[in-house]
PAZAPA-4460 file (N, C-alpha, C; in steps of 0.05 Angstrom, whole numbers, plus 32768, in hexadecimal, padded with zeros to 4 digits):
% residues 271
    n_x    n_y    n_z   ca_x   ca_y   ca_z    c_x    c_y    c_z   seq   type   mol
   7F89   7E91   7EF3   7FA2   7E9B   7F06   7FBB   7EA7   7EF7     1      X     A
   7FCC   7EB7   7F01   7FE2   7EC4   7EF9   7FF9   7EB5   7F04     2      X     A
   800D   7EA6   7EF6   8026   7E9B   7F01   8032   7EB4   7F10     3      X     A
   8042   7EAB   7F28   8050   7EBC   7F33   806E   7EBC   7F36     4      X     A
   8077   7EA2   7F24   808F   7EA1   7F24   8095   7E8A   7F09     5      X     A
   80AA   7E87   7EFD   80AB   7E78   7EE7   80C8   7E6F   7EEA     6      X     A
   80CC   7E4F   7EEA   80EB   7E46   7EEC   80E6   7E28   7EE5     7      X     A
   80F7   7E1A   7EF4   80F2   7DFB   7EF2   80FA   7DEE   7F0B     8      X     A
   80F1   7DD6   7F10   80FB   7DC5   7F23   8117   7DB5   7F1D     9      X     A
   8129   7DB8   7F2B   8141   7DAB   7F29   8141   7D8A   7F36    10      X     A
   813B   7D75   7F25   813C   7D5E   7F2F   8151   7D4A   7F29    11      X     A
   8167   7D4C   7F34   817E   7D3F   7F2A   818A   7D4C   7F16    12      X     A
   818A   7D3B   7EFB   8194   7D4A   7EE5   817E   7D53   7ED3    13      X     A
   815F   7D54   7EDE   8148   7D57   7ECF   813D   7D75   7ED3    14      X     A
   813B   7D87   7EC4   8131   7D9F   7ECB   8110   7D9D   7EC0    15      X     A
   80FE   7DA1   7ECF   80E7   7DA4   7EC8   80DC   7DC0   7EC7    16      X     A
   80D5   7DC8   7EAF   80C9   7DE9   7EB1   80AB   7DE8   7EBA    17      X     A
   80AD   7DFB   7ECE   808F   7DFF   7EDE   8087   7E1F   7EE0    18      X     A
   806F   7E20   7EE3   8065   7E3A   7EEE   805C   7E37   7F08    19      X     A
   805E   7E50   7F1B   805A   7E4C   7F3A   803A   7E61   7F3D    20      X     A
   802C   7E55   7F48   800E   7E62   7F53   8007   7E60   7F6A    21      X     A
   8000   7E77   7F73   7FEE   7E76   7F8F   7FDE   7E62   7F93    22      X     A
   7FDF   7E4E   7FA7   7FCC   7E40   7FA7   7FB5   7E46   7FBB    23      X     A
   7FB8   7E5A   7FCF   7FA5   7E5C   7FE1   7FA3   7E7E   7FE9    24      X     A
   7F8C   7E81   7FF6   7F88   7EA1   7FF9   7F75   7EA6   8013    25      X     A
   7F7F   7EB6   8022   7F6C   7EC4   8038   7F57   7ED0   8029    26      X     A
   7F3D   7ECA   803D   7F26   7ED1   8031   7F1D   7EEA   804A    27      X     A
   7F2D   7EF5   8057   7F28   7F03   806F   7F10   7F1D   8063    28      X     A
   7EFF   7F27   8071   7EEE   7F3C   806C   7EFD   7F57   8078    29      X     A
   7F07   7F68   8067   7F16   7F7E   806A   7F07   7F93   8074    30      X     A
   7F06   7FA5   8089   7EF5   7FC0   8091   7F0C   7FD3   808C    31      X     A
   7EFF   7FED   8087   7F14   8003   808B   7F03   8012   809F    32      X     A
   7F16   8024   80AD   7F0F   8030   80BF   7F05   8052   80B5    33      X     A
   7EF1   8058   80BE   7EE5   8074   80BA   7EE4   8086   80D0    34      X     A
   7EE7   80A1   80C9   7EE0   80B4   80E2   7EC5   80AF   80E7    35      X     A
   7EBC   80AD   8103   7EA0   80B0   810B   7E92   80C8   8105    36      X     A
   7EA1   80DC   8100   7E8D   80F7   80F8   7E87   8100   80DB    37      X     A
   7E9E   80F7   80CD   7E95   80FE   80AE   7E95   80E1   809C    38      X     A
   7E9C   80D0   80AC   7E97   80B4   809C   7EB3   80AF   8087    39      X     A
   7EC4   80C0   8088   7ED9   80BE   8070   7EF1   80A8   8079    40      X     A
   7EFB   809E   806B   7F15   808C   8071   7F28   8097   807D    41      X     A
   7F36   8083   808B   7F4A   808F   809F   7F62   808B   8092    42      X     A
   7F7B   809F   808B   7F91   809B   807B   7FA8   8097   808F    43      X     A
   7FB5   8080   808E   7FD0   807F   809F   7FEB   8089   8096    44      X     A
   7FF7   809B   80A4   800E   80A5   809B   8024   809F   80A7    45      X     A
   8037   809A   8099   8057   8096   80A0   8063   80B2   80AD    46      X     A
   8066   80B3   80C9   806D   80CB   80D5   8084   80C3   80E6    47      X     A
   8091   80DA   80E4   80AF   80D9   80F8   80A8   80E2   8110    48      X     A
   80AE   80D2   8129   80AD   80D7   8146   80B8   80EB   8150    49      X     A
   80D1   80F3   813F   80E4   810C   8147   80DB   8125   8139    50      X     A
   80D8   8125   8124   80C7   813D   8111   80AF   8144   8113    51      X     A
   809D   8129   811D   8085   812F   8118   8079   8137   80FE    52      X     A
   8082   8133   80EA   807A   8134   80D0   8079   8116   80BE    53      X     A
   8065   811D   80AA   8065   8104   809A   807C   8103   8085    54      X     A
   8083   80E8   807F   8097   80E1   8075   8094   80D4   805E    55      X     A
   80A0   80DD   8044   809A   80CE   802F   80A8   80B4   802D    56      X     A
   80A0   809F   8016   80B0   808A   8016   80D1   8087   800F    57      X     A
   80D2   809C   8001   80EE   80A5   7FF7   8101   80AE   8009    58      X     A
   80F7   80B6   8020   8104   80BF   8039   8106   80A8   804C    59      X     A
   80FF   808B   804E   8105   807C   805C   811D   806A   8053    60      X     A
   812D   805C   8072   8140   804E   806B   813A   8039   807E    61      X     A
   8147   8020   807A   813B   800A   8086   8154   8009   80A0    62      X     A
   8149   8002   80B7   8159   8001   80D7   8157   7FEA   80E4    63      X     A
   816B   7FDB   80EA   8161   7FC5   8102   816B   7FD1   8119    64      X     A
   8158   7FCA   812C   815D   7FD7   814A   8166   7FBD   8155    65      X     A
   8180   7FC3   815C   8194   7FAE   8167   8190   7FAD   8188    66      X     A
   818C   7FC4   818B   8187   7FCD   81AF   816F   7FE1   81AE    67      X     A
   8167   7FE3   81C5   8151   7FF7   81C9   8156   801A   81BC    68      X     A
   814F   801E   81A9   8152   8038   819D   816D   803C   8191    69      X     A
   817C   8029   818C   818F   8022   817A   818B   8013   815E    70      X     A
   8199   8022   814E   8193   8016   812E   81A8   8011   8126    71      X     A
   81AB   7FFF   8110   81C3   7FF8   80F8   81B0   8001   80DE    72      X     A
   81BB   8016   80D1   81AA   801A   80B7   81B9   8008   80A0    73      X     A
   81A3   7FFC   8093   81AA   7FE8   807F   819D   7FF0   8061    74      X     A
   81A8   7FFB   8050   81A5   8007   8039   819E   7FED   801F    75      X     A
   8191   7FFA   800D   818C   7FE5   7FF5   81A3   7FD4   7FEC    76      X     A
   81BD   7FE8   7FE9   81D4   7FD7   7FE1   81E0   7FC0   7FF3    77      X     A
   81DB   7FC5   8009   81E7   7FB3   801C   81D3   7F9A   801A    78      X     A
   81B7   7FA1   8017   81B0   7F84   8013   81B1   7F77   7FF5    79      X     A
   81B4   7F89   7FE1   81BC   7F83   7FC2   81D8   7F6D   7FC9    80      X     A
   81EB   7F76   7FD6   8202   7F69   7FD5   81FF   7F4A   7FE4    81      X     A
   81EC   7F4D   7FF9   81E7   7F32   8001   81D4   7F1F   7FF8    82      X     A
   81C2   7F2A   7FE3   81AD   7F1A   7FDE   81B3   7F05   7FCD    83      X     A
   81A0   7EEE   7FD4   81A9   7ED6   7FCA   81AA   7ED7   7FAE    84      X     A
   81B6   7ECA   7FA2   81BB   7EC5   7F7A   81A1   7EBE   7F72    85      X     A
   818E   7EC8   7F69   8176   7EC6   7F61   8178   7EB1   7F49    86      X     A
   816A   7E9B   7F4F   816B   7E85   7F37   814A   7E77   7F31    87      X     A
   814C   7E73   7F1F   812D   7E69   7F12   812F   7E49   7F1C    88      X     A
   8135   7E40   7F2D   8132   7E1F   7F35   8128   7E1C   7F4D    89      X     A
   811A   7E0A   7F51   8113   7DFC   7F67   8127   7DE2   7F69    90      X     A
   8137   7DE3   7F7F   814A   7DD2   7F7C   8145   7DC1   7F95    91      X     A
   813D   7DA1   7F8E   813A   7D91   7FA2   814F   7D84   7FA7    92      X     A
   8153   7D85   7FC6   8166   7D7C   7FD4   8162   7D60   7FDE    93      X     A
   814B   7D5B   7FE9   8145   7D3E   7FF1   812B   7D34   7FEC    94      X     A
   8127   7D20   7FF6   8109   7D11   7FF0   8108   7D06   8013    95      X     A
   80ED   7D08   801F   80E8   7D03   8035   80CB   7CF8   803A    96      X     A
   80C2   7CEC   804D   80AA   7CE3   8055   809B   7D00   8061    97      X     A
   8086   7D04   8052   8074   7D1B   8057   806E   7D13   8076    98      X     A
   806A   7D02   8081   8063   7CFC   809D   8073   7D04   80B4    99      X     A
   808E   7D05   80A5   80A3   7D11   80BC   80A2   7D30   80BC   100      X     A
   8093   7D3A   80AF   8097   7D5B   80B0   807E   7D62   80C3   101      X     A
   8084   7D6C   80D6   806A   7D75   80E8   8062   7D91   80DB   102      X     A
   8049   7D90   80DA   8036   7DAC   80D3   803C   7DC3   80D8   103      X     A
   804C   7DC7   80ED   8056   7DE1   80F6   8065   7DEB   80E3   104      X     A
   8073   7DDD   80CD   8087   7DE8   80C1   8078   7DF6   80A8   105      X     A
   805E   7DEF   80A1   8056   7DF5   8089   804A   7E12   8088   106      X     A
   8051   7E20   8073   804D   7E3B   806F   8038   7E42   8058   107      X     A
   803F   7E41   8040   802B   7E49   8028   802B   7E3A   8015   108      X     A
   8015   7E38   800A   801D   7E1A   7FF3   8011   7E2B   7FD6   109      X     A
   8021   7E25   7FC3   8022   7E2E   7FA6   801C   7E10   7F91   110      X     A
   800F   7E15   7F7C   800C   7DFC   7F69   8022   7DFF   7F52   111      X     A
   802E   7DEE   7F49   8042   7DEC   7F3A   802F   7DDD   7F1E   112      X     A
   8035   7DF1   7F07   802A   7DE9   7EEC   8041   7DE2   7ED9   113      X     A
   8042   7DCA   7ECA   8057   7DC4   7EB8   8056   7DD9   7EA3   114      X     A
   806A   7DE2   7E93   806E   7DEE   7E7E   8066   7DDA   7E69   115      X     A
   806A   7DE5   7E4E   8061   7DD5   7E38   8074   7DBC   7E31   116      X     A
   808E   7DC6   7E39   80A3   7DB1   7E2E   80A9   7DA0   7E4D   117      X     A
   80A3   7DA7   7E62   80A2   7D94   7E7A   808E   7D80   7E85   118      X     A
   8078   7D7D   7E74   8061   7D6D   7E74   8070   7D51   7E82   119      X     A
   807D   7D44   7E72   8084   7D22   7E78   8093   7D23   7E91   120      X     A
   80A7   7D37   7E93   80B9   7D38   7EA9   80A4   7D40   7EC4   121      X     A
   8096   7D4E   7EC5   8083   7D56   7ED7   8075   7D3D   7EE7   122      X     A
   8068   7D2F   7ED2   805A   7D15   7ED6   806D   7D03   7EE2   123      X     A
   8088   7D00   7ED8   8097   7CE8   7EE2   80A0   7CF1   7EFD   124      X     A
   80A1   7D06   7F05   80AD   7D13   7F20   808D   7D0A   7F31   125      X     A
   8076   7D11   7F26   805F   7D0C   7F34   805D   7CF1   7F3D   126      X     A
   805E   7CE0   7F29   8057   7CC3   7F29   806B   7CB6   7F41   127      X     A
   8086   7CBE   7F37   8097   7CB3   7F4C   8097   7CBD   7F6A   128      X     A
   8092   7CCD   7F6F   8088   7CD7   7F8B   8071   7CC6   7F98   129      X     A
   805C   7CC6   7F86   8046   7CB7   7F8D   804C   7C96   7F99   130      X     A
   8060   7C8A   7F83   8067   7C6E   7F84   8074   7C6B   7FA2   131      X     A
   8085   7C83   7FA7   809D   7C80   7FBC   8090   7C8C   7FD5   132      X     A
   8077   7C96   7FCE   806A   7CA8   7FEE   807B   7CB8   7FF9   133      X     A
   808E   7CCC   7FE7   80A3   7CDB   7FF0   809A   7CF6   7FE5   134      X     A
   80A7   7D0D   7FF5   80A2   7D26   7FED   80BD   7D32   7FEA   135      X     A
   80C0   7D47   7FDA   80DB   7D53   7FD7   80DE   7D6C   7FEA   136      X     A
   80F7   7D70   7FF6   80FE   7D89   8002   810F   7D98   7FF1   137      X     A
   8109   7DAF   7FEB   811C   7DC4   7FD2   811E   7DDA   7FE2   138      X     A
   8135   7DEB   7FD4   8133   7E09   7FDB   812D   7E19   7FBB   139      X     A
   8124   7E2C   7FC4   8119   7E43   7FA9   8120   7E5E   7FB3   140      X     A
   8123   7E6E   7F9E   8125   7E8B   7FA5   810B   7E9B   7F9B   141      X     A
   80FC   7EA1   7FAF   80E5   7EB2   7FA7   80E6   7ED1   7FAF   142      X     A
   80E1   7EE4   7F99   80E7   7F02   7FA2   8107   7F02   7FB2   143      X     A
   811A   7EF9   7FAB   8131   7EFE   7FB7   813A   7EF1   7FCF   144      X     A
   8122   7EE2   7FD6   8127   7ED4   7FF1   812A   7EB4   7FED   145      X     A
   813C   7EA7   7FF7   813F   7E8B   7FF8   812D   7E7F   800B   146      X     A
   811C   7E66   8002   8106   7E5E   8011   8107   7E40   8013   147      X     A
   8104   7E33   8026   8102   7E12   802B   80E4   7E0F   8021   148      X     A
   80E4   7DFA   8010   80C9   7DF0   800A   80C9   7DD0   8003   149      X     A
   80AF   7DC7   7FFF   80AA   7DAF   7FFB   8098   7DA7   7FE2   150      X     A
   80A0   7D97   7FD3   8091   7D91   7FBD   8082   7D77   7FC1   151      X     A
   806B   7D75   7FBE   8055   7D61   7FC0   8044   7D5B   7FB0   152      X     A
   8036   7D44   7FAA   8022   7D3F   7F96   8006   7D4A   7FA7   153      X     A
   7FF8   7D5C   7F99   7FDF   7D65   7FA5   7FC4   7D60   7F8B   154      X     A
   7FBB   7D4F   7F92   7FA3   7D43   7F83   7FB0   7D38   7F65   155      X     A
   7FAD   7D48   7F4F   7FBA   7D41   7F32   7FD4   7D55   7F2F   156      X     A
   7FDC   7D61   7F44   7FEF   7D76   7F44   8006   7D79   7F4F   157      X     A
   801E   7D86   7F47   802F   7D8A   7F5C   8032   7DA1   7F6C   158      X     A
   8034   7D9E   7F87   802C   7DBA   7F95   8046   7DBB   7FA7   159      X     A
   804F   7DD8   7FA4   8068   7DDE   7FB9   805B   7DEF   7FD0   160      X     A
   806A   7DE6   7FE9   805E   7DF9   8003   807B   7DFD   8009   161      X     A
   807A   7E1C   8015   8092   7E27   801E   808C   7E1B   803B   162      X     A
   80A6   7E17   804A   80A7   7E0E   8068   80B4   7E21   8075   163      X     A
   80B5   7E1D   8090   80CA   7E30   80A0   80E2   7E23   80A4   164      X     A
   80F7   7E33   80A7   8111   7E24   80AE   810C   7E1E   80CD   165      X     A
   811C   7E0B   80D7   811D   7E07   80F5   811E   7E1D   8107   166      X     A
   812D   7E30   80FD   8134   7E49   8112   811A   7E5B   8113   167      X     A
   8102   7E59   80FE   80F2   7E69   8100   80DD   7E5C   810F   168      X     A
   80DD   7E49   811B   80C8   7E35   812F   80CD   7E3F   814C   169      X     A
   80BC   7E4D   815A   80BE   7E52   8173   80BD   7E3E   8182   170      X     A
   80C8   7E3B   819B   80CA   7E2B   81AF   80AC   7E29   81BD   171      X     A
   80A2   7E17   81C6   808F   7E10   81D7   8093   7E10   81F5   172      X     A
   80AF   7E10   81F8   80B8   7E07   8212   80AF   7E19   8225   173      X     A
   80A6   7E17   8241   809C   7E2E   824E   8081   7E31   8250   174      X     A
   8072   7E26   8243   8056   7E27   823A   804C   7E0C   824C   175      X     A
   802F   7E1D   825C   8025   7E08   826A   801E   7DF4   825C   176      X     A
   801D   7DD9   8261   800F   7DC0   8250   8003   7DB1   8263   177      X     A
   8005   7DB0   8279   7FF7   7D9B   828D   8009   7D86   828D   178      X     A
   8022   7D82   8288   8032   7D6B   828B   8032   7D5A   82A4   179      X     A
   802D   7D67   82B9   802D   7D5B   82D0   8012   7D4E   82DD   180      X     A
   8000   7D50   82CC   7FE1   7D4B   82CD   7FE0   7D2D   82D0   181      X     A
   7FD4   7D22   82E3   7FCD   7D01   82E3   7FB4   7CFC   82CC   182      X     A
   7FB2   7CEA   82BF   7FA0   7CE4   82B3   7F97   7CC3   82B4   183      X     A
   7F7E   7CC1   82BD   7F77   7CA6   82C5   7F6E   7C9A   82AE   184      X     A
   7F73   7C7E   82AC   7F6E   7C6A   8296   7F54   7C70   828A   185      X     A
   7F3D   7C6E   829E   7F21   7C78   8291   7F1E   7C88   8288   186      X     A
   7F2B   7CA1   828F   7F29   7CBE   8281   7F31   7CBA   8268   187      X     A
   7F4C   7CAE   8266   7F58   7CAB   8243   7F47   7C99   8236   188      X     A
   7F3B   7C85   8240   7F30   7C77   822C   7F14   7C84   8222   189      X     A
   7F0B   7C92   8236   7EF3   7CA3   8232   7EF8   7CBA   821A   190      X     A
   7F12   7CC4   821A   7F19   7CD7   8208   7F20   7CCD   81EB   191      X     A
   7F29   7CB7   81ED   7F2B   7CA7   81D6   7F15   7C97   81C6   192      X     A
   7F00   7C95   81DA   7EE6   7C8C   81CF   7EDA   7CA2   81BC   193      X     A
   7EDD   7CBD   81CB   7EC8   7CD7   81C2   7EDA   7CDB   81A5   194      X     A
   7EF8   7CE0   81A1   7F03   7CE3   818D   7EFC   7CCF   8173   195      X     A
   7EFC   7CB6   817D   7EF4   7CA3   816B   7ED8   7CA7   815A   196      X     A
   7EC7   7CB1   816E   7EA8   7CB1   8164   7EAA   7CCA   8156   197      X     A
   7EB9   7CDF   8157   7EB9   7CF9   8149   7ECC   7CF3   812F   198      X     A
   7ED7   7CE0   812A   7EEA   7CDB   8112   7ED7   7CD8   80F6   199      X     A
   7EE5   7CE4   80E9   7ED4   7CE1   80CB   7EEA   7CE4   80B4   200      X     A
   7EE4   7CDC   809F   7EF4   7CE1   8089   7EF7   7D07   8084   201      X     A
   7F0F   7D0C   807C   7F12   7D2B   807C   7F04   7D33   8060   202      X     A
   7EF1   7D44   8066   7EE5   7D54   804F   7EE6   7D70   8052   203      X     A
   7EF9   7D7F   8040   7EFC   7D9A   804C   7EE4   7DAB   803C   204      X     A
   7ED5   7DA1   802B   7EBC   7DB5   8024   7EAB   7DB9   8039   205      X     A
   7EA3   7DA9   8049   7E96   7DAB   805F   7E9D   7DC1   8076   206      X     A
   7EB4   7DCA   8073   7EBB   7DDD   8086   7EB9   7DFB   807C   207      X     A
   7EA9   7E0B   8085   7EA5   7E22   807D   7EAB   7E3D   8095   208      X     A
   7EAC   7E55   808A   7EB7   7E69   809C   7E9A   7E73   80A1   209      X     A
   7E90   7E72   80B4   7E76   7E76   80BD   7E72   7E94   80C6   210      X     A
   7E8A   7EA1   80D4   7E87   7EB6   80D8   7E8B   7ECC   80C8   211      X     A
   7E9B   7EC1   80B2   7EA2   7ED3   8096   7E85   7ED8   8083   212      X     A
   7E76   7EC0   8084   7E5B   7EBE   807B   7E49   7ED2   8084   213      X     A
   7E47   7ECF   80A2   7E38   7EDF   80B2   7E3E   7EFD   80A8   214      X     A
   7E57   7F02   80A8   7E5C   7F24   80A9   7E56   7F2A   8088   215      X     A
   7E58   7F19   8074   7E50   7F1D   8059   7E2D   7F23   8056   216      X     A
   7E23   7F10   8066   7E08   7F12   8064   7DFA   7F2C   8071   217      X     A
   7E0B   7F36   808A   7E06   7F4F   8098   7E0B   7F69   8084   218      X     A
   7E21   7F65   8072   7E24   7F7D   8064   7E0F   7F7C   804D   219      X     A
   7E0A   7F64   8043   7DF5   7F68   802F   7DDA   7F74   803A   220      X     A
   7DD5   7F68   8053   7DB7   7F73   805D   7DBA   7F92   8061   221      X     A
   7DCE   7F9F   8063   7DD0   7FB9   806E   7DD3   7FC9   8050   222      X     A
   7DDF   7FBD   803B   7DDC   7FC6   8021   7DBE   7FC9   8016   223      X     A
   7DB3   7FAE   8017   7D9A   7FB1   8013   7D80   7FBF   8021   224      X     A
   7D8B   7FC7   8034   7D7B   7FD1   8043   7D84   7FF8   8043   225      X     A
   7D95   7FFE   8032   7D9C   8013   802D   7DA8   8022   8046   226      X     A
   7DB6   8010   8059   7DC5   801A   806C   7DE4   8020   8067   227      X     A
   7DE7   8030   8052   7DFF   8039   8045   7E07   8054   8051   228      X     A
   7E1F   805E   804F   7E2C   8075   8057   7E3F   8081   8041   229      X     A
   7E43   8099   803F   7E51   80A9   802B   7E60   80BB   803A   230      X     A
   7E77   80C2   803B   7E85   80D5   8048   7E81   80EF   8041   231      X     A
   7E7F   80FB   8052   7E79   8119   8052   7E8F   8128   8040   232      X     A
   7E80   8138   802A   7E93   8145   8019   7E9B   815A   8027   233      X     A
   7EB8   8166   801F   7EC1   8181   8027   7EAE   8196   8027   234      X     A
   7EAC   81A7   803B   7E9A   81BE   8042   7E9B   81CF   8027   235      X     A
   7EB9   81DA   8024   7EC3   81F1   8010   7ED3   81D7   8000   236      X     A
   7EC9   81CE   7FE8   7EDA   81C4   7FD8   7EEF   81DA   7FC9   237      X     A
   7F06   81C9   7FC0   7F19   81DA   7FB9   7F18   81E7   7F9D   238      X     A
   7F1B   8203   7F9C   7F11   8214   7F84   7F26   8206   7F6E   239      X     A
   7F1B   8200   7F54   7F27   81F8   7F3D   7F33   820C   7F2E   240      X     A
   7F50   820C   7F2E   7F5B   8225   7F25   7F57   8225   7F04   241      X     A
   7F51   823A   7EF5   7F4F   8236   7ED5   7F72   8241   7ECE   242      X     A
   7F78   8233   7EBE   7F93   8233   7EB0   7F9A   8251   7EA7   243      X     A
   7F86   8259   7E97   7F8D   827A   7E8C   7F87   8286   7EA0   244      X     A
   7F76   8289   7EB8   7F6F   8298   7ECB   7F8B   829B   7ED7   245      X     A
   7F9B   8284   7EE1   7FB4   8284   7EED   7FC8   8293   7EDD   246      X     A
   7FCB   828F   7EC3   7FDD   829D   7EB2   7FDB   82BC   7EAF   247      X     A
   7FC1   82C1   7EAF   7FBC   82E1   7EA7   7FC7   82ED   7EC2   248      X     A
   7FBD   82DE   7EDD   7FC3   82EB   7EF2   7FE0   82F0   7EFB   249      X     A
   7FF3   82D7   7EF0   800B   82DA   7EF2   8013   82F4   7EE0   250      X     A
   800D   82F4   7EC9   8014   8306   7EBA   8014   831D   7EC6   251      X     A
   7FFA   8325   7ECC   7FF4   8342   7EDA   800F   8347   7EEE   252      X     A
   800B   8331   7F01   801F   8336   7F16   803C   833D   7F0B   253      X     A
   8045   832E   7EF9   805E   8335   7EEB   8068   8350   7EE6   254      X     A
   804B   8358   7ED0   804D   8375   7ECB   8049   838A   7EDE   255      X     A
   803E   8386   7EF8   803B   8397   7F0F   8056   8399   7F18   256      X     A
   8062   8381   7F1A   8080   8387   7F2A   808F   8390   7F17   257      X     A
   808F   8390   7EFC   80A5   839C   7EE7   80A1   83BE   7EEA   258      X     A
   8087   83C4   7EED   807C   83E3   7EEF   808B   83EB   7F04   259      X     A
   8089   83DC   7F1F   8094   83E8   7F37   80B1   83EA   7F32   260      X     A
   80BF   83D7   7F29   80DC   83D8   7F21   80E3   83F4   7F12   261      X     A
   80D6   83F7   7EFA   80D8   8412   7EF1   80D7   8426   7EFF   262      X     A
   80C1   8428   7F0E   80BC   8443   7F1F   80D7   8447   7F30   263      X     A
   80DD   8431   7F3E   80F6   8433   7F4E   810B   843C   7F40   264      X     A
   8110   8431   7F2B   812C   843A   7F1D   8128   845A   7F13   265      X     A
   8116   8460   7F0C   8114   847A   7F05   8117   8493   7F1D   266      X     A
   810A   8488   7F35   8111   8499   7F4D   812F   8498   7F53   267      X     A
   813B   8484   7F4C   8157   8485   7F57   8168   8491   7F42   268      X     A
   815C   8495   7F24   816B   84A3   7F15   816A   84C5   7F18   269      X     A
   8154   84CA   7F22   814D   84E8   7F27   815A   84EF   7F3D   270      X     A
   8162   84DC   7F50   8170   84E2   7F67   818C   84E7   7F5F   271      X     A
***
């Protein structure tokens, strides 16, 4: 794995040099859309609604739509002036009980690797967190954005998980939850018995993405059965222009233009 960030965990007066690695990845199977007539891949263009023409990246500006059809332009200088000071530290703010954090706050997980000079301090923090059964709440700047994070012990390593700020959690108020329903004691006891009968130790390796595997098997079957397609080639391939031919043609055109100018001047002199 390649580290995506290098810095230090700031723990009181202790700095622990670490590297940051992405701990998870999505394994979605991605399809490309093809034109059903020639089977060529579809290209998506950035197109201006007003000018009805393709727009290049260099011609784009950021706009915040504060009201329908009304924008405020934000340029890179504006953002640079507001940018959080980039630091290379994961600043621990508090230590809390992990059970106090609802899973809805969790976002993305990273592994923390100790640098050569930080091994002892890394182990010290890890063992102290295990002994106290606490996790750390920290702030860190990743790619110019300040994020809230937790640091916890994962197996034999420290893991950092980014978490959402409270303002980023949507309210569930207004959703139908059946709160007015009357639950009989017998029904509740049966539900509890069912849960207890299905309760087992968590073994993540036994859970697999059956749909993803089915799609992969289907793709393999089609490849094995030669059910593959190749986009239709252009009916009239672009003519490859020879450099010498182009130069010679340009020279002849220039000579012809020069001769015409001379003839025009001679006629004017005779008059």
